[in-house]
N, C-alpha and C positions, 0 to 999 in steps of 0.2 A: 426522438427528435433532438438534435443538438440545440442548445440554447445559450446565448451569450448573455451573462448576467452583468456585464460591465456597461450595458446600454439600457436606457429606459427608466421608468419610474421605479425606485427601489421598493416602495410599499407594494405596488401591484405585482412586481416580479417575485418578491418574497412570498406573498399570498399564493400566487399561482404555482410557485415551486413547492411550497409547504403543503398545499392542500392534497395533492396526490400522496405525499409522504404520510400525511395524517391518515388518509383512508387506508394506505398500505400498512401502517403501524397498527391501526385498529384491526385489520384482518390478521396481522401477525399475532396480536393478542388473542383474537378469537381463535386462531390456530392453536395457541397454547391452552386457552381456557377450555376449548372443546375437548382436549385430551383429558383434562381434570374432571369435567362434567361427565364424560362418557365412562371414565374409570370409576368415578365416585358412584354413579348410578347403576352401571352394569356389573360392577364387581362388588365393592364395599367401601365403607368409610376408612377402613384400614389400608386399602389399596391407595385411596386418595392421600392418606397420611404418608405412605411410602414414597409417592411422587414428591410430595412437599418436603419431606425430610432429606431426600437425596438430590433434588434438583439444584440447590445452590452449588453443589460440587461441580456440576456441569456448567452452571452459569459462570463460575470462576474461569474455566477454560474458554467459554464462549465470549465473555466480555473482554478477556485478554486478546483474543483473536479479532474481535470487533475493533478494539482500540488500535491494534496493529494494522489491520487492513484500512481503517479510517485514516491513519497517519500516512500510509503509502499513497492513497488516492488524493491526499492533499497536494502532493507534488504534481500528480497528474492534472489536477484542476488548475494549479498555478501555471503549469506549462501551457495549458489550453488558454488561460486568460492572457498569457503573453504571446499568443498566436504562434507557438513553437510546436508544429505538428510532429517533427522528428523527436522532440523532447517528450511529447505525449506517448508515442509508441515505445520509446526507450524506457519510460517510466513503467509502462505496462509489463515489459519483459523482466525488468528488475524486481517488480512487485510479485510477479508469478514465481520467480526463483525463491524469494524470501518466504512466501506463504507456503510453498511446498515443504521446505525444511521445518517451518514452525508447526504446521498441522500434523505432520508425521511424528514429530518429537512429542507433542502434547498428547496425541492419541496413545502412544506407547506408555507415557507416564501414567495416564489415567487408567489404562487397562491393567498395568502391573501393580499399581498401588491402590486400586479401588477399595478392596476389602479393608485394609488398615485405615484408610481415610473415613470410611463409613463408621468404623469403630470409634475413631476420634470424634466424629460428629455426634456421638451419643444416640445413634439411631436405635430405637427400641428393638428388642429381639423379635417381637411378634410381626414386625414389618421388614426385617433385615433382608430376607430372601427376595421379596418383591423389589426392594430398593436396589439391591445388587443387580438383579436381572435387568431392570429398567435402565440403570446407568451404564451397564456393559454394552448394551445395544446402541445407546446414544453415543458412547465413546467411539464405536465403529463409524458413526455418522459424522464425526467431527471434521475430517478432511473435506467432505462434501459441503458441509455448512460453511467452512472457511472459503472454499472456492466460490460458492454462491454469493457470499457477502462481498468478496473482492470484485467479482464480475459486475454485480449490481452497483458497487461503488464506482467502478469505471464509468458506467452509464450515467450515474448522477453527477460525476465530476465534469461531464460534458454538458450538464444542464438539463438532462432528461430525467425527470422524477416520475413520469407517468408509466413508463414501461415496467420498472420494478413493481409498481402497483398491480399491473395486470398479472404478472407472474405470481405475486403474493395471493391474489384472489384465487387464481387457479390452484395454487398450492394448498390453500386453506380448504377448498372444496374437496380436493383429492384426499387430503389428510383426514378430514372428517369421515368421508366414505370408507376409507381404508380402515380407520379405527373401528367403525361400526362393524365392518366385515370381519376383521381380525379378532375382535374381542367378542362380539355377539355370536358370530357364526363359527369361526375357527376356534373359539375358546382359548386364545393364547394369553389371556390375562394382561398384565402390565407390559409384557414383551410385545404384544400386539400394538400397543400405543407407541412404543419406541420404534418398531418396524415401520409403522405408518409414517412417522416423521422422517425416517431414513429414505424411504421410497419417494415421498412427495418432494423433499428437498433435492434429491438427485434429479428428478424430472425438471425442477425449476432451474437448476444449474445448467442442464443441457439446453433448455430454452434460451438462457442468457447467451450461451456460446453461439447458437444459431442466429439469434437476433443481432448480436454484435457483428458477426460475419456478414450479415446481409445489409444492415442499415447504417453501419458506422465505418465508412471507408477510411477514416482517419485512424481507426484501430486495427486495420488489416496489416498484420505484421509481415515484414520482409526479413531476409536473412541478416542484413546489416543491423536490423533493430535488436538482434540478440547479442550484439557485441557488449561484452561486460566492461563496465567502468567502475573501478573501486571507489572513486570519488563520488560518482553519482549514486552508487548504492549507499555510501556513507550519508549522503544528503537525505535519502529516504529513511535510513535508520535513525538519523538525528531527530526525526519527528515521530516515526512509528514506534521506536522503542520506549521513549518517555510516555507516549500515549498508551502503549500496552501496559507499562508499569502502573500508570495512573488507573487504568481500568482494573488491573489486578488488585490494586489497593482497595478500590471501591468494592470489588467482589469479595475480597477477603473480609471486609467489614460485614457484608451480608452473610458470609459463611459463619463468622463468629456469632452473629445475631441468631442465625438458625440453629447453631450448636446449642446455645443457651435455651432457645425455645424447645428443642427436642427433649430437654431434660424435664419438661412439664408434662409429657405424655402425649399419646396419639390424638386425643380430642383437641388439645391446644394446638398441636401441629396442624390439624385439619382446619381449624378456625383461622390460624395465622396464614396458612396457604391460600385460603379463599379470600381473606382480606387483602393480601398482597396482590393477588390477581385483579381484584376490583380496582385497587389503586393504580396498578400498571395500566389498566384499560383507561381509567379516567384521565391520567396525566399524559396521554399520547399527543394531545395538541401541543403541549409544552415541548415534548421530544421532537416533534416534527419541525417546530420553529427553530429549535437548536440545530438540527441537521441542515435545514435550509440555510441558516446563517453560516455554517461551516463552508458550504460550497460558494455562497455569495461572497464571503470574506476572502476565500482562496482565489477566486477568479479576479476580484477587484484588487487584491494585494499584488497579484501577478502583473496587473495592468498599472500599478502604482496609484490607485485611486483611494487614498486613505479617507478623505472627507466623505466619500460615498459609503464607505464601510460604517462610519459614525452615524450617518443618516439611517442606514439599514438597522443598526443596533437600536437606535431610538424608536423606530417604528415597531421593531420586534418586541422590545421591552414593554411597550404599551399594550400590544396584543397579548403578550404572555401574562401580564398582570390581569387583564380582563378575563382570559381563559381560566386563570388560576382561581379567581373568585367564583366564576360560574361552575366549574367542575367540583369545587369544594362544597358548594351548596347542594349540588346534584347528588354527590356521594352521601352527604349527611341525611338526605331525604330518602334515597332509594337503596343505599348500600346494604342496609339490614336485610331487605327483601332479597337482594341478589345472593346473599350468603346461602340461603336455603336452596338455591338452584343447583349447587354443586353435588348434592347427594340426597338420597331419600332418607338416610340415617342421621341427618343433621338434627341435633337436640337444641333445646333452648339455651343450654350452657355454651354450646359452640357458637350460636348466634351472638350471645352476649359478649363472648371473648373476642370475636371478630369485630363487633361494633365498637368495643373499647379502643382498638387500634385505629380504626377509621376516624372516630371522633377526635382523636388527638392529632393524627397526621394531616388531616385536611386543613388545619389551622396554619400550616406552614408551606402550602403549595406555592405561594408567591415566591418564597426563597428558592424552592426547587426550580421554578420557571426561570429565574434569573441566572441560576447556575448553568442551565442549558444554553442560554443566550451568550453569556460572557465566555464560558469555557469553550464552546464551539467556535466562537469568533476568534479567540486567541489561537486556537489550534489551526484555524483556516489561514491565519497570518504566519503560521510556522512557529508560534510561541508555545512551547510545550512545558517549560519549567514551572510557570505559575499554575497551570492546571494540575501539574504533578504535586506541587505543594498543597494545593486545595484538596487533592485526593488523600494525601497523608493526614491532613487536618480532619477530613471526614472519617477516615479510618480510626484515628485516635478517639474522636468524640463519640462515634457509634460504638466502638468497642467498650469505652468507659461506661456508657449508658447501659449497654447490653449486659455487661458483667457486674459492675458495681451497683447500679441502680436495681437490676433484677435481683441481686442478692439481698437488698434492703427492702424493696417494695414489691418484689415478685414480678408477675407478668407485665405490670404497668411500666416497669423499667425498660422492657423490650419495646413497648409502644412509644416511649419517648426517644428511643435510640436514633431513628431516622430524622425526626424533626430537629434534634440537637445537632446532628451531623450536617444537615442542610444549612442551618444557620451559620455554622462555622465555615463551611466550604463556600457558601454564598458571599460571605464577607471577604474572603481571600480573593476570589475571582473578580468581584466588583472593583475592589481597590486595584488589583493587578491590571484589569482592563483599562481603567482610567489612566494609570501611570504609563502603560504601554502605548496607548493610542496617542497620548501627548508626545511621547518620544518619537513615535513613527511620523507624526505630523512635522516635527522639527527636522528630522533627518531628510524627509522627502522635500521639504522646503529648501534646505541647504543644498541638496543635490540639484534641484531645479535652478536655483540661483547660480550654481557653478556652471550648469549647462548654458544658461543665458550669457554668463560672463565669457565662457569659452567661445561661444558663437560671435561675441563682440570683440574677440581677441584681447580681452582684458587679462585673462589668466591662461596658463597652460596646465593641462591635466596629465595624469599618468598615461604615457603611450598615446597622447593626443585623444584620450577618451575621457568621459565624465568620471570624476572620482567616485569610488564606491560610497554607498550610503554610510554616513556616520564619520567619514574621514574629513 
């Protein structure tokens, strides 16, 4: 269902929009965690380590495409907020073109250079074959995953966050059943896990296409909608490319951290993998609020409602802080027990290693929550440079901790890598948001004053129109 986020109470709108996102993200994490649990319990702890050691390589590609598709759909949401239906459809066609080129290019790069990358990642020899097979099949799934993320992004851009939730629930169930069948019955090992992901995501993408065609008349494309505009594509790229670079910077930091972790052996890799999955599951309320703010900010920015964006950020920050404290306490109490779920072969040493990471990272969830709020709000307003700077800050600080601290204090250095990075990036986006929103307020006020003066025949504007913002 299409939802206009430029009208109504911001607090209730954000909650209603974020809640399906939260449930969907939880199912998406369950989707990923189920892979690890099934592999760890039905195959071995070495197979679990193989997934953990190689997965960050795929996450680099995945996060880049997520940033890219997210940037493209910002334009779609802005056009929808401005009530420009032709602009919405034109945004869809330009986004489809861009994503086709990106996904095919990234798939080719991943498949061609996979083995050298795994070597660079310090993947142990005893898990190298499983890591390679798992990543190769996931590489084939990359274009389908990009297509699904773009299509679900179009749906969210129009204010519908519930439908992608239903698709994710169905995808998760299908994925779990397929994994059990392909691993337990067909004995395909880690390849079965990757195949389950490929098949279930493909089904979700097909459902998105059918749903959009049936329920979203505004997105039904006509021949004239495919007309290519170089300037309009540039408008998309001006947001999508910096967001893709920002996400690539973030994922590169995770890749470096995993590379260092891989040098500590398969038991440490298994513990770190389990701890990261628990953390990703626990922080989904923060992620959901951030995604909700991206769409909320984009629609209201398109409508010129800057004050309304500030109100939404205020409410979201309060909710994010509350969630951060709650999930941090929850993880510290139950995280240790959750580590043992991932495999029958989990030792006390693996549990202790995973616990060390969680005990440190939970102290900094508040900073992580604010990063999601301010970064997504800035991106929703079309401001991509500040989040990009924050991304490089996060990369530098995470890499420094993962390499330098790990060299001096061992595994604890890896545990401190993300919290240190969150603190640095959080500081950048918070200051950037404050400066940007004040500038936006001033520009929109100036433009409104010029509009009023023009109507009163006090001034003339360019071509008898209101002057552009900032002139």
